[in-house]
C-alpha positions, 0 to 999 in steps of 0.5 A: 403478503408478498407477491412473486413480483415483490420478491423479485424486486427484493432479490434484484435489489439485494443482487445489486447491493451485493454487486456494488459491495463487492466492486467497492471492497475489491478496488474496482472491477478491473485487477491491476495490470502492469500491461495497462498502466492505467489500471495503476492510477489511483489511491493506495493504502500501505499494507506492509513494509519489509526491511530486507537488509537487517541493518537495524533489526533482523533481515526480512522484518515485516511490519503490518500497517496500523498494527503495533509491532515489537522489535528488539534493537540493541537490547531495547524492546521498541514498538513500531506502528506504520501507516502510508499511502501511495497516490499514482496519476499517469506520470506522477507519484506521491508517497507518504509514510508515518512511522511511530516508535515507542520504547519504555521510559520514552515518549512516542516519536513520530516521523512523517515521510513524504516523497513526490516525483515522476515515474515510468513503468517498463515491464516489471521495472518502475523507474522514479525520479524524486522532485526534491533531490532529483534522484532516479531509482529503478525498483521492481514492481509487481501486481496481484489482484488489487495489491501493488508491491514495490521493492529493491534490495533494501526494502519492500512495500505492499499497497492495496488499491482503494 
C-alpha cells in the first residue's frame, strides 16, 4: 500500500528527474545571449551548413549534419554527409568539420577540416583570427535559444550548444 507520503516522494522524484532532463536537453538553463559572451562559452554540435554562393551546387544549398544529402554536380549525383563541432572558450575557438562525399563507381572520400584561433564579439559581429594563417575575418553571429549561427556572404553554419 502506497501512503500519501510515498506518493509525494514519487512525485517529487519524477519532478526532479524531469527538470534535470529538460536542463540537459536544452543545453543548460540559460539561453545564449550575445550581450553576455560568457553564455556562449562551451561545446557545440553542427546542425547544418549552407552554401550561399552556388559556386559548386545551387545557391542556398543546405546540408543537415549527419544526414546523407544528394546533389547533382556537373551531371553526377554526389552524396554528401557532414559533421562538425565548435568549441568556444572566453577568447579562443576550435572548429572541426568532416565532409564525406561519394559518387557512383568511386570510393567515398572524407575530408577533415579544422581551424583554431581567437575571437572577439562586438554586437552581432564575431571577428576571428586564425592561428595558422593569421587571417582575420568578420562574420555575422546570431543566437536563438541554444542555437548559434555564424555566417558571411558565402556560408552559413548553424550549431546547437551541448
